[in-house]
C-alpha positions in Angstrom: -66.2 -4.9 47.8 -62.4 -4.7 47.9 -60.7 -2.7 45.3 -57.6 -4.4 43.9 -54.7 -2.0 43.3 -52.7 -3.0 40.2 -49.3 -4.2 41.1 -46.6 -2.0 39.6 -43.9 -3.6 37.5 -40.5 -4.0 39.2 -37.1 -5.5 38.7 -35.8 -8.3 40.8 -32.6 -7.4 42.6 -31.2 -10.9 42.3 -29.1 -11.6 39.2 -28.6 -15.3 38.2 -25.0 -16.6 38.1 -25.4 -17.6 34.5 -26.0 -14.0 33.4 -23.0 -12.9 35.4 -20.8 -15.6 33.9 -22.0 -14.8 30.3 -21.3 -11.1 30.9 -17.8 -11.9 32.2 -17.1 -14.1 29.2 -18.2 -11.3 26.8 -16.0 -8.7 28.6 -13.0 -11.0 28.4 -13.7 -11.8 24.8 -14.1 -8.1 23.9 -10.8 -7.3 25.7 -9.0 -10.1 23.8 -10.5 -9.0 20.5 -9.5 -5.4 21.1 -5.9 -6.3 22.0 -5.6 -8.4 18.8 -7.1 -5.6 16.8 -4.6 -3.1 18.3 -1.7 -5.5 17.4 -2.9 -5.8 13.8 -3.2 -2.0 13.5 0.4 -1.6 14.8 1.6 -4.3 12.4 -0.1 -2.6 9.5 1.3 0.7 10.4 4.8 -0.7 10.3 4.1 -2.4 6.9 2.8 0.9 5.6 6.0 2.7 6.6 8.1 0.0 5.0 6.0 0.1 1.8 6.4 3.9 1.6 10.1 3.5 1.8 10.1 0.9 -0.9 7.9 3.2 -3.0 10.3 6.1 -2.5 13.2 3.8 -3.6 11.3 2.6 -6.6 10.5 6.2 -7.6 14.2 7.1 -7.4 15.2 4.1 -9.5 12.5 4.9 -12.0 13.8 8.5 -12.3 17.4 7.3 -12.8 16.2 4.7 -15.4 14.3 7.4 -17.3 17.3 9.7 -17.2 19.6 7.0 -18.5 17.2 6.1 -21.3 16.9 9.7 -22.3 20.7 10.0 -22.5 20.9 6.7 -24.5 18.2 8.0 -26.8 20.2 11.2 -27.4 23.4 9.3 -28.1 21.6 7.0 -30.5 20.1 10.0 -32.4 23.5 11.7 -32.5 25.1 8.5 -33.9 22.4 8.2 -36.5 23.0 11.8 -37.6 26.7 11.1 -37.8 26.2 8.0 -39.9 23.8 9.9 -42.2 26.5 12.6 -42.7 29.1 10.0 -43.5 26.7 8.3 -45.8 26.2 11.6 -47.7 29.9 12.2 -47.8 30.5 8.7 -49.2 27.7 9.0 -51.7 28.9 12.4 -53.0 32.6 11.4 -53.3 34.2 9.1 -55.7 35.5 7.0 -52.8 34.1 3.5 -52.9 34.3 0.8 -50.2 34.2 -1.9 -52.8 37.5 -2.7 -54.6 
């Protein structure tokens, strides 16, 4: 009786051309995708810098507008006080605006 030795599992050293072609296509596609991604990241970085500058400008304009509105509010309040004083003076005097 002959004893059969089990054959060990092994890899073939030959690689089909279709696998090499598929691998090459995947590598090229990955490189193209990575370069597009890098370009988009660079573009977004530029846009972020531009938006930060716009935001800084808007904040300055907002501050100036707030300051201006505060000054206008103070002026209006001072005019109201002056008008109220004149109204009291006119009400207490015999002076009348109607003829």
